[in-house]
N, C-alpha and C positions, 0 to 999 in steps of 0.2 A: 511392096513398092521397092524397086531397085534404087541403088545409090546413084545419084546424079551429081557429079562433081561440077563445081562452078569455076569459071575462069579466074585466074589470078589477076589482081590489079596491076596495071601497067605504070603506075606512078612510083616515084622514088620516095624514100623515107625523108621526112622533114628534118628529123634529128638523127645524125649518124650514130651507129652503134659504137660502143666503147672500143671494140676490137678494130674498127675501122679508123678510129682516131689515133690509137696507139701503134698501129701497124707501121713498121719501118719501110718507107718507100725505097725503090731501087735507086732513084736519083740521090736521095739523102745518104743511102748506104755507100754509094760511090764517093760522095763528098767526104764522108767520115774516113773511109779507107785512104783517100788521097791525103787528107789532113794528117792522119796518123803516120803515114809513110811506112806502114807495116810494123809499127812498134806499139807496145802497150803504152797508153797515154799517161799511166801512173808511174810505172817503174822503168819504162824504156826498153823492156825485154824484147828481143827480136825473134826469139825461138821459144815456143810454149806448146803444150799439148793442144791447146785450142785458143784462138782469139775470138772473143764475142763482143758484139755491139751491145752496150748497156744503156738504159735510160738513166739520166741524171735525176729527173723528176720521174719517179716510178710510174709505170703504166697504170697501176692500180690507183694512183693519185691523179690521173688525167694527163700524164706527160705525153706530149705529142711525138709521134714517130716521123713526122714530116718536117721537123725542126732540127737542123744539124747542130744547133747550140744545146740541144737536149740529149745528144748521143755521144758516147765515147767508145773507143776500142780498148778493151781490157783483156789481159790474159785470164784464162779460165780453165776449166768450167767453174761456174759459180758455186757448185755444191762441194768443191774441194777446198779445204782449208789451206791457207797459204797463198792462194791466188788473189790477184787484184780484184777480180769480179766478186769473189767471196768477201773480201775486205770491204768493198764499197756497199754491198747489200746487207751484210750481217753485223757490222760493228758500228759503234757510236762514232769513232774517228772516221770511218768510211763515209758515214752519212754527212759529217761535217766537210769531208773532202769533196763529196759530190756537190754540195752547195757552193763551195769556193770555186770548183771547176766550172760549174754552171755560170757563175758570174764572170769568170775569165772568158768563157766562150761567147757569152752574150756581148762582151766588149769586142771580141775578135770579129763577130758578125755584125756589129753595130746595132744591136737591139738594146733598147733601154729597158730597165726593170719595170717601168710603168706600163710598157706595152704588154707585159705578161701578167696575167691575173693571179697566178699561183706562186709566184716567187717574190720575196721581199728583199 
């Protein structure tokens, strides 16, 4: 008997995939770049090997890519020691900085911490 493929369903997923939640949208990317004015938001450096947009609440923890209060522009790359992105991702002080920066940006955008389920 030959293989008979069936038609794919035409409905959308009820629950979005993790990658769709954490993906940085173009609108938010433009907002973060405008807010940062081409500078690293931690050290203020205007020239770096690379500038990267980083999640303050990590993507693996459900941090949204469509929320500008969850994203910052940092000098990178994140795998190089001495860069702000590496500091924020791999050090205890960096994780504390991310939480304080998140609270600062939530105030900047007028979002209360009660609106967000994953930040205290």
